[in-house]
N, C-alpha and C positions, 0 to 999 in steps of 0.2 A: 041758310041761317049762318051768320058770320061767327067765327070762333076766335075772335081777336083776343090777345093777351092784354094785360094792363097798359103795355107800352104801345098799343094800337096796331101791332102787327098780327095779320092773319096768317098763321103757319100754312094753311092749306092753299091760300092764294100764293104764298111764297114758293110752295112746291111746285104749283103749276107754272109759276114764272120760271123756275129752274128748268122745268120740262121743256117749255117753250124756248127758253134760251139755248137749250142743248140742240134743238131742232134748227134754230136759227144760226147758231155757230157751225153746225154741220153743213147746213145749206151754203153758208159763206165760205167755208173751207173748200167745199166741193166745186162751187161755181165761181168763186172770185168776184162775185157781184159786190158793188160798193155796200158798205155796211148800213148806210142810210136807206138804201133801197130795200135791203133784207128786212130791217126794222119795219119800215112802212108795210111791206107785205105781211108781216106777222101782226102789226098793230090793226090791221083791217080784218082779221078773222074774228068770227063769232066768239069763240071760247076764250079769247083774250079778256073778255069781260069779266071772267071769274079769276083772272091771274092778277097779281100784283104788277101792273104794267110799268110802274116806275122801277121796280126791282128788275124786271126783265130787261129794261132798256139799260140799266146801270151794268148788269152783267154782261151784256152783248158789247156795249160800248167799251167797258172796262177791259174785257179781253181783248178787243181789237186795239185799243190804245196802248195796252201793256205787253202785247203778244211776245215781243222779243225777250223781255225780262222774265215773262212767266215761263216760256219754253226753256230759257237758260236755267232758271231756278228748278224747274221739273227735271232737267237732264241729270242732276246729281243722283236722282232716285229711279231712273229708267235703266233697263238693260239693253236699250237700243235707242237709236236716234229718234226723236219725237216724231219726224216724218214717217217713220216705220210702225208706229202706233196705229192700231186700228181707228179709223176716223171718228167713230162714236166714242171710244175710249179717250181719244185725244181731246175731243171737245168737252167731255165731262172733266178731264184733268184740268184743262185750261180754266174752265169755270170754277172749279173747286180751288185751284191755285189762286185765282183772283180773289176769291171770297176769303181765303185763309190769309192772304197777304194784304188785302185792301178793306175787307169788311170785318173789322175786328169786333163789331158789334153782334156778329153771328158767332155762337160758340162752335169751336172746331169740331166737336162730336156732331153737331148738326150738319156741318158742311160735309163731313165724311159720310155720315148716314145718308143724307140726301143723294150724294155722288153714287153710292153703292145701290141705292133703290132705283135711281135713274139708269144706271148701267143695267141693272137686272131687267129693267123694262124694255131698254132700247138696243143694248149692246149684245155682244157674243155671249155663249152659254157660260164660260168661265171669266168673262171680262171684269165681272164685279170683284173677283179675287185680286186680279192684277191691280185694279183701281184702288182697292183697300190697302194693299201692300204699300203702293207708291204714296198714298196720301198719309198713312200712319207714319211713314218715316218723315215725310215733308212736315207734317204738323208738329212732330216732336222738335224739329229744328227751327221751324218758323215761329211757333208759339210754345216755347219750352215751359214757361211757368203755368200756363194753362193745361198743357199736356201732362205735366208732372203732379198737377194738383190732385188730391184724393177725390175719388168720386163720391158724390153725395147720394145717399138713399138710393 
C-alpha cells in the first residue's frame, strides 16, 4: 500500500531510494566503476521496484556530478580529510550534502534523520553520531532560515 503525501511523494519509497543510493555510491567509491554502470546494476535489482527510482538516480548522479564541491563544502565540518572518513559514512555524508544543497524541496530535518537512520543500519557502531554532528553544523550554515525556524508541534 502506498503512503503518498498530497504532493505525491511516497516517504517509504524515498527512504528505500536513499538506502539503495548509499549502496550504489559505496560501490562506486570502492570500485571506481563508471556511474552509469553502477546505476544500471542497481536499476536491475528486484527491490528497486519498491524504491523511488527517479530519486535514487538523482541522488547518485547528483553526488557524482557535484563530488568536488560537496567534499569541499563538507570539509569545513570534518575533523579529518574526507578520504579518511569511513566509506559508508563518507557516502552518507555526500548524499546528505547533495540533498541539503540541491534538493531544497526536502526539509533539512528529513535529510539529517534519513542520514542517521541509514548510518545506523549500514555504518559503524557510533558512525551515526559523527554523521549527525557534521550534518547539524552543515545544515545550520547551508540552510540557516530553515535551521533557525521554530519547530512546529
